[in-house]
Backbone as CSV, one residue per row, in Angstrom:
resi,resn,N_x,N_y,N_z,CA_x,CA_y,CA_z,C_x,C_y,C_z
1,UNK,0.824,-1.201,0.000,0.000,0.000,0.000,0.867,1.263,0.000
2,UNK,1.893,1.294,0.852,2.779,2.451,0.921,3.545,2.623,-0.389
3,UNK,3.979,1.495,-0.982,4.706,1.566,-2.247,3.816,2.146,-3.345
4,UNK,2.527,1.773,-3.361,1.605,2.291,-4.359,1.427,3.797,-4.208
5,UNK,1.296,4.244,-2.947,1.123,5.677,-2.703,2.346,6.449,-3.180
6,UNK,3.544,5.965,-2.813,4.774,6.655,-3.203,4.935,6.684,-4.718
7,UNK,4.604,5.576,-5.377,4.730,5.514,-6.839,3.794,6.523,-7.511
8,UNK,2.551,6.581,-7.053,1.586,7.504,-7.650,1.979,8.949,-7.370
9,UNK,2.472,9.225,-6.153,2.919,10.582,-5.823,4.067,11.009,-6.728
10,UNK,5.028,10.108,-6.952,6.162,10.417,-7.837,5.674,10.717,-9.244
11,UNK,4.710,9.938,-9.729,4.167,10.170,-11.070,3.457,11.517,-11.145
12,UNK,2.742,11.881,-10.079,2.059,13.178,-10.054,3.064,14.327,-10.060
13,UNK,4.162,14.174,-9.313,5.179,15.226,-9.251,5.876,15.376,-10.603
14,UNK,6.144,14.248,-11.268,6.761,14.308,-12.595,5.860,15.054,-13.578
15,UNK,4.568,14.848,-13.455,3.638,15.554,-14.326,3.528,17.032,-14.023
16,UNK,3.943,17.437,-12.816,3.855,18.846,-12.414,5.149,19.616,-12.677
17,UNK,6.148,18.960,-13.250,7.431,19.621,-13.474,7.304,20.831,-14.394
18,UNK,6.378,20.773,-15.336,6.269,21.832,-16.334,5.866,23.173,-15.731
19,UNK,5.131,23.145,-14.640,4.683,24.400,-14.036,5.136,24.560,-12.586
20,UNK,5.917,23.633,-12.080,6.283,23.652,-10.661,7.076,24.900,-10.294
21,UNK,8.045,25.303,-11.140,8.899,26.449,-10.806,8.092,27.734,-10.708
22,UNK,7.231,27.967,-11.710,6.394,29.171,-11.677,5.405,29.148,-10.534
23,UNK,4.882,27.975,-10.238,3.907,27.847,-9.152,4.557,28.155,-7.813
24,UNK,5.720,27.594,-7.564,6.417,27.818,-6.294,6.828,29.280,-6.168
25,UNK,7.286,29.884,-7.282,7.704,31.289,-7.255,6.536,32.193,-6.883
26,UNK,5.374,31.971,-7.542,4.190,32.768,-7.228,3.712,32.495,-5.811
27,UNK,3.775,31.238,-5.408,3.289,30.857,-4.087,4.134,31.434,-2.964
28,UNK,5.388,31.738,-3.250,6.235,32.372,-2.245,5.973,33.868,-2.159
29,UNK,5.756,34.506,-3.312,5.555,35.945,-3.320,4.181,36.334,-2.781
30,UNK,3.160,35.550,-3.114,1.799,35.914,-2.695,1.640,35.949,-1.177
31,UNK,1.976,34.853,-0.469,1.808,34.923,0.998,2.705,35.960,1.643
32,UNK,3.903,36.161,1.075,4.816,37.159,1.636,4.211,38.551,1.551
33,UNK,3.745,38.951,0.350,3.142,40.272,0.192,1.831,40.403,0.940
34,UNK,0.994,39.370,0.874,-0.315,39.390,1.509,-0.195,39.586,3.013
35,UNK,0.690,38.843,3.636,0.794,38.868,5.079,1.544,40.095,5.575
36,UNK,2.500,40.581,4.800,3.218,41.793,5.196,2.297,43.008,5.155
37,UNK,1.397,43.047,4.163,0.452,44.153,4.065,-0.528,44.118,5.241
38,UNK,-1.068,42.949,5.546,-2.028,42.829,6.637,-1.380,43.110,7.989
39,UNK,-0.087,42.852,8.104,0.591,43.063,9.383,0.611,44.523,9.788
40,UNK,0.453,45.412,8.798,0.567,46.838,9.092,-0.682,47.420,9.749
41,UNK,-1.840,46.786,9.596,-3.051,47.378,10.168,-3.933,46.387,10.917
42,UNK,-3.581,45.107,10.952,-4.374,44.128,11.709,-3.863,44.088,13.146
43,UNK,-4.780,44.114,14.102,-4.386,44.099,15.511,-3.784,42.751,15.891
44,UNK,-3.015,42.759,16.958,-2.302,41.543,17.376,-3.235,40.381,17.667
45,UNK,-4.430,40.669,18.167,-5.344,39.597,18.546,-5.903,38.836,17.342
46,UNK,-5.828,39.457,16.150,-6.384,38.818,14.956,-5.312,38.389,13.955
47,UNK,-4.064,38.598,14.280,-3.010,38.240,13.334,-2.889,36.734,13.147
48,UNK,-3.244,35.988,14.181,-3.168,34.530,14.065,-4.159,34.020,13.021
49,UNK,-5.275,34.752,12.835,-6.243,34.351,11.818,-5.679,34.545,10.408
50,UNK,-4.801,35.512,10.238,-4.172,35.705,8.936,-3.283,34.510,8.608
51,UNK,-2.558,34.027,9.614,-1.687,32.865,9.419,-2.525,31.622,9.123
52,UNK,-3.501,31.339,9.971,-4.310,30.137,9.802,-5.145,30.201,8.523
53,UNK,-5.638,31.394,8.188,-6.435,31.534,6.978,-5.621,31.300,5.713
54,UNK,-4.401,31.829,5.691,-3.532,31.631,4.521,-3.108,30.167,4.412
55,UNK,-2.839,29.523,5.539,-2.528,28.094,5.518,-3.724,27.290,5.011
56,UNK,-4.924,27.690,5.406,-6.125,27.009,4.928,-6.253,27.142,3.413
57,UNK,-5.934,28.333,2.905,-6.026,28.547,1.460,-5.107,27.607,0.697
58,UNK,-3.910,27.354,1.240,-2.962,26.475,0.555,-3.263,25.006,0.812
59,UNK,-3.587,24.674,2.056,-3.767,23.263,2.399,-5.106,22.713,1.929
60,UNK,-6.118,23.526,1.910,-7.441,23.024,1.544,-7.868,23.467,0.145
61,UNK,-7.887,24.784,-0.094,-8.438,25.293,-1.349,-7.638,24.817,-2.549
62,UNK,-6.313,25.045,-2.522,-5.496,24.657,-3.673,-5.443,23.143,-3.838
63,UNK,-5.512,22.416,-2.726,-5.422,20.952,-2.799,-6.690,20.336,-3.360
64,UNK,-7.848,20.765,-2.887,-9.076,20.139,-3.384,-9.327,20.500,-4.843
65,UNK,-8.932,21.710,-5.279,-9.081,22.057,-6.692,-8.143,21.216,-7.561
66,UNK,-6.928,20.960,-7.075,-5.992,20.121,-7.827,-6.509,18.697,-7.950
67,UNK,-7.029,18.150,-6.861,-7.574,16.785,-6.883,-8.777,16.711,-7.817
68,UNK,-9.694,17.667,-7.697,-10.905,17.649,-8.518,-10.579,17.755,-10.006
69,UNK,-9.699,18.678,-10.371,-9.368,18.875,-11.786,-8.616,17.683,-12.360
70,UNK,-7.670,17.136,-11.614,-6.915,15.982,-12.102,-7.811,14.757,-12.275
71,UNK,-8.662,14.510,-11.286,-9.555,13.351,-11.384,-10.554,13.516,-12.526
72,UNK,-11.076,14.719,-12.702,-12.032,14.948,-13.789,-11.386,14.702,-15.145
73,UNK,-10.134,15.124,-15.307,-9.419,14.873,-16.563,-9.175,13.379,-16.772
74,UNK,-8.860,12.670,-15.682,-8.645,11.225,-15.779,-9.942,10.507,-16.148
75,UNK,-11.058,10.939,-15.576,-12.347,10.328,-15.892,-12.727,10.598,-17.338
76,UNK,-12.520,11.833,-17.789,-12.881,12.209,-19.160,-12.080,11.428,-20.188
77,UNK,-10.792,11.214,-19.903,-9.929,10.514,-20.857,-10.090,8.998,-20.805
78,UNK,-10.746,8.498,-19.760,-10.932,7.056,-19.620,-9.825,6.372,-18.844
79,UNK,-8.806,7.125,-18.449,-7.697,6.521,-17.705,-8.108,6.131,-16.295
80,UNK,-9.106,6.828,-15.771,-9.487,6.558,-14.386,-10.076,5.160,-14.236
81,UNK,-10.866,4.719,-15.225,-11.421,3.370,-15.162,-10.316,2.323,-15.215
82,UNK,-9.242,2.610,-15.963,-8.101,1.696,-16.007,-7.396,1.648,-14.653
83,UNK,-7.328,2.791,-13.992,-6.699,2.851,-12.668,-7.491,2.023,-11.667
84,UNK,-8.817,2.140,-11.723,-9.667,1.362,-10.825,-9.558,-0.135,-11.126
85,UNK,-9.505,-0.467,-12.414,-9.389,-1.882,-12.803,-8.048,-2.475,-12.373
86,UNK,-7.023,-1.611,-12.247,-5.712,-2.081,-11.806,-5.654,-2.347,-10.307
87,UNK,-6.747,-2.033,-9.604,-6.803,-2.312,-8.170,-6.460,-1.137,-7.286
88,UNK,-6.256,0.041,-7.881,-5.941,1.238,-7.098,-7.245,1.852,-6.593
89,UNK,-7.352,2.040,-5.315,-8.561,2.611,-4.731,-8.681,4.084,-5.090
90,UNK,-9.922,4.489,-5.264,-10.200,5.874,-5.633,-9.681,6.844,-4.579
91,UNK,-9.893,6.508,-3.309,-9.436,7.368,-2.219,-7.916,7.461,-2.200
92,UNK,-7.250,6.335,-2.479,-5.790,6.300,-2.493,-5.235,7.206,-3.579
93,UNK,-5.855,7.147,-4.745,-5.396,7.982,-5.858,-5.614,9.461,-5.555
94,UNK,-6.740,9.794,-4.926,-7.020,11.193,-4.572,-6.016,11.707,-3.549
95,UNK,-5.693,10.886,-2.550,-4.727,11.292,-1.534,-3.343,11.469,-2.148
96,UNK,-2.998,10.638,-3.149,-1.698,10.782,-3.808,-1.603,12.114,-4.541
97,UNK,-2.698,12.551,-5.176,-2.713,13.866,-5.824,-2.556,14.962,-4.784
98,UNK,-3.263,14.804,-3.658,-3.170,15.800,-2.584,-1.748,15.883,-2.037
99,UNK,-1.096,14.737,-1.846,0.270,14.731,-1.317,1.242,15.400,-2.279
100,UNK,1.071,15.145,-3.576,1.945,15.794,-4.556,1.743,17.304,-4.548
101,UNK,0.485,17.732,-4.339,0.208,19.168,-4.263,0.827,19.760,-2.996
102,UNK,0.760,19.026,-1.878,1.339,19.507,-0.630,2.857,19.641,-0.758
103,UNK,3.485,18.724,-1.496,4.934,18.807,-1.702,5.283,20.107,-2.419
104,UNK,4.457,20.489,-3.396,4.677,21.766,-4.081,4.434,22.947,-3.141
105,UNK,3.566,22.763,-2.159,3.193,23.851,-1.248,4.057,23.903,0.006
106,UNK,5.067,23.050,0.104,5.898,23.028,1.312,6.586,24.377,1.519
107,UNK,7.179,24.919,0.459,7.876,26.205,0.581,6.936,27.334,0.996
108,UNK,5.754,27.498,0.366,4.832,28.530,0.838,4.384,28.322,2.281
109,UNK,4.144,27.072,2.671,3.718,26.797,4.044,4.802,27.194,5.035
110,UNK,6.049,26.817,4.723,7.165,27.203,5.592,7.345,28.715,5.619
111,UNK,7.115,29.364,4.468,7.216,30.828,4.416,6.163,31.477,5.306
112,UNK,4.930,30.949,5.250,3.852,31.493,6.074,4.178,31.354,7.557
113,UNK,4.655,30.173,7.954,4.994,29.954,9.360,6.169,30.822,9.794
114,UNK,7.140,31.001,8.894,8.306,31.841,9.217,7.896,33.292,9.409
115,UNK,7.031,33.786,8.522,6.529,35.154,8.670,5.754,35.290,9.980
116,UNK,4.969,34.282,10.298,4.202,34.330,11.541,5.089,34.411,12.762
117,UNK,6.199,33.681,12.749,7.103,33.667,13.906,7.936,34.942,13.970
118,UNK,8.494,35.372,12.840,9.431,36.497,12.825,8.743,37.857,12.843
119,UNK,7.618,37.982,12.149,6.973,39.285,12.008,5.765,39.416,12.935
120,UNK,4.953,38.362,13.020,3.768,38.414,13.869,4.055,37.978,15.301
121,UNK,5.285,37.529,15.555,5.697,37.075,16.903,4.805,35.968,17.451
122,UNK,4.437,35.041,16.566,3.588,33.918,16.956,4.471,32.754,17.404
123,UNK,4.088,32.130,18.491,4.814,30.971,19.008,4.064,29.690,18.657
124,UNK,4.802,28.747,18.078,4.221,27.445,17.757,4.268,26.596,19.028
125,UNK,3.154,26.569,19.754,3.147,26.001,21.098,2.996,24.490,21.123
126,UNK,2.421,23.906,20.069,2.192,22.458,20.083,2.378,21.898,18.674
127,UNK,3.527,21.351,18.384,3.804,20.760,17.074,2.898,19.554,16.811
128,UNK,2.653,18.664,17.807,1.740,17.539,17.543,0.340,17.981,17.107
129,UNK,-0.206,19.022,17.742,-1.526,19.510,17.347,-1.497,20.061,15.925
130,UNK,-0.406,20.731,15.565,-0.279,21.272,14.213,-0.229,20.147,13.192
131,UNK,0.523,19.091,13.493,0.639,17.951,12.578,-0.721,17.273,12.393
132,UNK,-1.459,17.099,13.499,-2.784,16.474,13.416,-3.730,17.338,12.584
133,UNK,-3.690,18.654,12.819,-4.567,19.559,12.077,-4.238,19.544,10.584
134,UNK,-2.952,19.567,10.248,-2.554,19.555,8.841,-2.925,18.230,8.183
135,UNK,-2.765,17.135,8.905,-3.082,15.812,8.352,-4.575,15.670,8.066
136,UNK,-5.405,16.099,9.016,-6.856,16.024,8.795,-7.279,16.958,7.668
137,UNK,-6.576,18.079,7.519,-6.888,19.020,6.438,-6.577,18.409,5.078
138,UNK,-5.446,17.715,4.981,-5.069,17.067,3.722,-6.080,15.985,3.358
139,UNK,-6.486,15.197,4.353,-7.454,14.124,4.098,-8.787,14.698,3.614
140,UNK,-9.274,15.735,4.284,-10.556,16.311,3.914,-10.500,16.956,2.533
141,UNK,-9.415,17.660,2.232,-9.304,18.332,0.937,-9.266,17.331,-0.205
142,UNK,-8.557,16.217,-0.026,-8.472,15.214,-1.089,-9.824,14.534,-1.308
143,UNK,-10.524,14.184,-0.223,-11.824,13.530,-0.347,-12.868,14.493,-0.914
144,UNK,-12.790,15.773,-0.522,-13.735,16.763,-1.042,-13.532,16.964,-2.539
145,UNK,-12.271,17.049,-2.971,-11.983,17.169,-4.401,-12.438,15.944,-5.168
146,UNK,-12.252,14.767,-4.581,-12.697,13.526,-5.201,-14.215,13.516,-5.363
147,UNK,-14.937,14.006,-4.361,-16.394,14.058,-4.428,-16.857,14.972,-5.550
148,UNK,-16.217,16.123,-5.663,-16.596,17.083,-6.701,-16.391,16.486,-8.092
149,UNK,-15.249,15.830,-8.303,-14.964,15.231,-9.608,-15.891,14.054,-9.893
150,UNK,-16.239,13.293,-8.863,-17.094,12.114,-9.048,-18.521,12.510,-9.407
151,UNK,-18.991,13.593,-8.827,-20.369,14.015,-9.064,-20.516,14.709,-10.416
152,UNK,-19.564,15.573,-10.763,-19.689,16.375,-11.986,-19.043,15.687,-13.189
153,UNK,-17.804,15.209,-13.007,-17.044,14.444,-13.998,-16.534,15.277,-15.180
154,UNK,-17.350,16.150,-15.746,-16.894,16.969,-16.871,-15.781,17.908,-16.414
155,UNK,-14.582,17.836,-17.023,-13.441,18.629,-16.527,-13.650,20.134,-16.615
156,UNK,-14.378,20.595,-17.639,-14.623,22.030,-17.776,-15.550,22.533,-16.680
157,UNK,-16.585,21.764,-16.400,-17.506,22.145,-15.329,-16.849,22.024,-13.964
158,UNK,-16.026,20.992,-13.791,-15.311,20.829,-12.522,-14.388,22.018,-12.276
159,UNK,-13.701,22.473,-13.327,-12.811,23.629,-13.189,-13.589,24.875,-12.775
160,UNK,-14.747,25.080,-13.377,-15.557,26.247,-13.044,-16.089,26.169,-11.611
161,UNK,-16.640,25.022,-11.264,-17.215,24.864,-9.923,-16.128,24.923,-8.835
162,UNK,-14.963,24.366,-9.122,-13.889,24.376,-8.118,-13.400,25.797,-7.863
163,UNK,-13.350,26.621,-8.907,-12.938,28.021,-8.727,-13.972,28.796,-7.908
164,UNK,-15.246,28.570,-8.226,-16.311,29.256,-7.479,-16.328,28.798,-6.023
165,UNK,-16.229,27.480,-5.824,-16.223,26.942,-4.461,-14.991,27.396,-3.696
166,UNK,-13.849,27.471,-4.395,-12.636,27.928,-3.730,-12.786,29.329,-3.180
167,UNK,-13.411,30.218,-3.970,-13.654,31.589,-3.504,-14.663,31.605,-2.364
168,UNK,-15.764,30.852,-2.537,-16.824,30.858,-1.523,-16.341,30.268,-0.208
169,UNK,-15.588,29.162,-0.282,-15.131,28.498,0.939,-14.005,29.257,1.633
170,UNK,-13.445,30.255,0.943,-12.399,31.070,1.552,-12.970,32.299,2.246
171,UNK,-13.918,32.967,1.583,-14.382,34.259,2.090,-15.784,34.224,2.693
172,UNK,-16.531,33.147,2.492,-17.848,33.042,3.107,-17.842,32.046,4.260
173,UNK,-16.673,31.622,4.658,-16.492,30.771,5.836,-15.531,31.486,6.781
174,UNK,-15.579,31.170,8.079,-14.680,31.835,9.041,-13.241,31.374,8.889
175,UNK,-12.606,31.808,7.806,-11.222,31.427,7.514,-10.255,32.497,8.002
176,UNK,-10.540,33.747,7.658,-9.675,34.867,8.047,-10.235,35.676,9.214
177,UNK,-11.288,35.180,9.812,-11.909,35.899,10.936,-12.527,34.890,11.882
178,UNK,-12.811,35.295,13.124,-13.355,34.350,14.114,-14.760,33.878,13.766
179,UNK,-15.089,32.705,14.239,-16.429,32.149,14.033,-17.482,33.005,14.709
180,UNK,-17.108,33.665,15.788,-18.060,34.492,16.544,-18.505,35.731,15.776
181,UNK,-17.807,36.092,14.687,-18.191,37.258,13.897,-19.490,37.017,13.125
182,UNK,-19.861,35.777,12.927,-21.058,35.446,12.157,-22.259,35.477,13.095
183,UNK,-23.330,36.168,12.728,-24.527,36.222,13.590,-25.047,34.819,13.880
184,UNK,-25.544,34.634,15.078,-25.909,33.308,15.562,-26.914,32.575,14.663
185,UNK,-27.946,33.214,14.123,-28.863,32.416,13.284,-28.182,31.813,12.054
186,UNK,-27.149,32.488,11.545,-26.470,32.024,10.341,-25.183,31.259,10.658
187,UNK,-24.812,31.251,11.908,-23.548,30.622,12.284,-23.576,29.122,12.043
188,UNK,-24.761,28.534,12.188,-24.859,27.085,12.012,-24.623,26.667,10.566
189,UNK,-24.848,27.583,9.628,-24.675,27.242,8.220,-23.216,26.988,7.864
190,UNK,-22.287,27.655,8.563,-20.873,27.498,8.208,-20.346,26.118,8.604
191,UNK,-21.104,25.400,9.446,-20.688,24.046,9.785,-20.887,23.091,8.605
192,UNK,-21.587,23.549,7.574,-21.735,22.765,6.356,-20.555,22.970,5.415
193,UNK,-19.702,23.942,5.700,-18.557,24.243,4.838,-17.314,23.536,5.372
194,UNK,-16.674,22.698,4.565,-15.486,21.962,5.026,-14.337,22.868,5.444
195,UNK,-14.221,24.033,4.790,-13.112,24.930,5.124,-13.214,25.455,6.548
196,UNK,-14.419,25.454,7.122,-14.584,25.879,8.513,-13.804,24.971,9.452
197,UNK,-13.914,23.675,9.249,-13.229,22.706,10.104,-11.713,22.787,9.917
198,UNK,-11.295,23.010,8.684,-9.859,23.115,8.407,-9.271,24.356,9.060
199,UNK,-9.912,25.492,8.848,-9.384,26.752,9.379,-9.388,26.776,10.901
200,UNK,-10.456,26.263,11.503,-10.541,26.275,12.965,-9.541,25.313,13.595
201,UNK,-9.355,24.141,12.987,-8.385,23.189,13.536,-6.968,23.748,13.441
202,UNK,-6.655,24.419,12.334,-5.326,25.011,12.182,-5.141,26.176,13.150
203,UNK,-6.173,26.999,13.285,-6.074,28.151,14.192,-5.789,27.707,15.618
204,UNK,-6.590,26.781,16.121,-6.418,26.354,17.514,-5.132,25.546,17.708
205,UNK,-4.657,24.870,16.655,-3.386,24.151,16.779,-2.218,25.122,16.883
206,UNK,-2.282,26.216,16.125,-1.241,27.243,16.236,-1.288,27.912,17.607
207,UNK,-2.477,27.975,18.179,-2.644,28.572,19.508,-2.228,27.612,20.613
208,UNK,-2.061,26.328,20.251,-1.712,25.317,21.245,-2.893,24.860,22.062
209,UNK,-4.098,25.077,21.535,-5.331,24.735,22.251,-5.805,23.355,21.802
210,UNK,-6.074,22.474,22.771,-6.530,21.119,22.453,-7.897,21.116,21.784
211,UNK,-8.585,22.246,21.774,-9.853,22.375,21.063,-9.680,22.062,19.578
212,UNK,-8.433,22.173,19.116,-8.124,21.852,17.719,-8.473,20.409,17.383
213,UNK,-8.346,19.511,18.361,-8.626,18.097,18.116,-10.096,17.863,17.762
214,UNK,-10.995,18.638,18.350,-12.408,18.489,18.029,-12.687,18.873,16.579
215,UNK,-12.060,19.953,16.129,-12.246,20.377,14.746,-11.585,19.386,13.786
216,UNK,-10.448,18.844,14.171,-9.800,17.822,13.339,-10.669,16.575,13.253
217,UNK,-11.299,16.204,14.393,-12.208,15.066,14.393,-13.399,15.331,13.478
218,UNK,-13.887,16.567,13.498,-14.980,16.927,12.598,-14.578,16.807,11.137
219,UNK,-13.339,17.211,10.823,-12.845,17.091,9.448,-12.759,15.627,9.026
220,UNK,-12.318,14.768,9.942,-12.226,13.339,9.635,-13.619,12.736,9.433
221,UNK,-14.581,13.129,10.251,-15.945,12.608,10.123,-16.563,13.018,8.786
222,UNK,-16.334,14.261,8.384,-16.838,14.705,7.081,-16.160,13.922,5.958
223,UNK,-14.870,13.620,6.122,-14.148,12.827,5.122,-14.784,11.451,4.962
224,UNK,-15.146,10.813,6.087,-15.801,9.505,6.022,-17.170,9.608,5.353
225,UNK,-17.900,10.663,5.661,-19.216,10.855,5.053,-19.090,11.031,3.542
226,UNK,-18.123,11.836,3.114,-17.911,12.043,1.684,-17.418,10.768,1.007
227,UNK,-16.649,9.956,1.735,-16.186,8.683,1.183,-17.361,7.762,0.883
228,UNK,-18.339,7.721,1.779,-19.542,6.908,1.555,-20.291,7.410,0.321
229,UNK,-20.398,8.732,0.198,-21.064,9.307,-0.976,-20.315,8.926,-2.251
230,UNK,-18.986,8.944,-2.179,-18.186,8.597,-3.351,-18.348,7.141,-3.741
231,UNK,-18.450,6.269,-2.761,-18.628,4.846,-3.061,-19.938,4.611,-3.803
232,UNK,-20.982,5.279,-3.362,-22.256,5.142,-4.055,-22.176,5.741,-5.462
233,UNK,-21.484,6.867,-5.589,-21.314,7.470,-6.909,-20.517,6.559,-7.827
234,UNK,-19.524,5.892,-7.263,-18.708,4.973,-8.059,-19.540,3.789,-8.546
235,UNK,-20.417,3.259,-7.697,-21.274,2.150,-8.106,-22.202,2.578,-9.243
236,UNK,-22.773,3.777,-9.123,-23.651,4.274,-10.176,-22.882,4.491,-11.467
237,UNK,-21.638,4.966,-11.353,-20.807,5.210,-12.532,-20.504,3.907,-13.257
238,UNK,-20.137,2.883,-12.510,-19.847,1.586,-13.127,-21.114,0.959,-13.700
239,UNK,-22.247,1.132,-13.020,-23.503,0.593,-13.516,-23.883,1.251,-14.838
240,UNK,-23.670,2.565,-14.944,-23.969,3.266,-16.191,-23.059,2.808,-17.318
241,UNK,-21.792,2.514,-16.970,-20.880,2.004,-17.989,-21.330,0.650,-18.506
242,UNK,-21.793,-0.205,-17.588,-22.268,-1.534,-17.994,-23.498,-1.404,-18.887
243,UNK,-24.433,-0.526,-18.497,-25.627,-0.324,-19.296,-25.277,0.223,-20.675
244,UNK,-24.305,1.151,-20.718,-23.880,1.715,-21.984,-23.247,0.648,-22.885
245,UNK,-22.435,-0.211,-22.285,-21.799,-1.279,-23.059,-22.850,-2.261,-23.592
246,UNK,-23.829,-2.595,-22.753,-24.864,-3.528,-23.181,-25.713,-2.942,-24.301
247,UNK,-26.018,-1.658,-24.196,-26.823,-1.020,-25.240,-26.070,-0.946,-26.553
248,UNK,-24.736,-0.701,-26.473,-23.933,-0.651,-27.700,-23.831,-2.020,-28.365
249,UNK,-23.830,-3.093,-27.547,-23.774,-4.449,-28.087,-25.073,-4.781,-28.822
250,UNK,-26.214,-4.390,-28.248,-27.499,-4.656,-28.872,-27.657,-3.894,-30.170
251,UNK,-27.084,-2.680,-30.210,-27.136,-1.909,-31.431,-26.255,-2.527,-32.506
């Protein structure tokens, strides 16, 4: 199982060589400029949200869009059915795409944390909590991207929906601001947004608060729920393929 994951991750990284340099260059400049500008007028009590929000943007938003777009292209080309027939689990393949994306995002993530420590004077109080929060975020982002690609399948539509969802899940969820800022009648709605669990788990992990574990647990539970949805979608997809093959034979 581990060998399969490593092999698929290596293949994903090889496919990303064509744009990796430009992506890493942009990814280093964007968080640097974004966070330096916000540091000039954001109060100390809210600076941690800038760090956690930017990490959420890289760990969740960019990862789930990469998984969704790659899977949709594989489904459209027919390669995905070959991957499934080879015995590779759908979830495993999605996580491999997410891991390859995280490898590209290592430099921006380290840059964000470095800026937080040197400029925002943030102390990383609990490395284990941070690791747990990041791990649950990667799992949720990969499964969420897999769900989007499985439901829509068309790569052009997946690209459009992933961009819209990426914007909505960044600015209409408590990513860069506290959950308490949302009025109570509408606050319950943000629990339907996966980015809420990612941002809150990262925020509390940077704070060293064990409350982060509850949000990480929520992210894992949503991942399991989406996995069940994907399994049913996969059964319907294979059933439609069988029906299509049978109809073509009769014709």
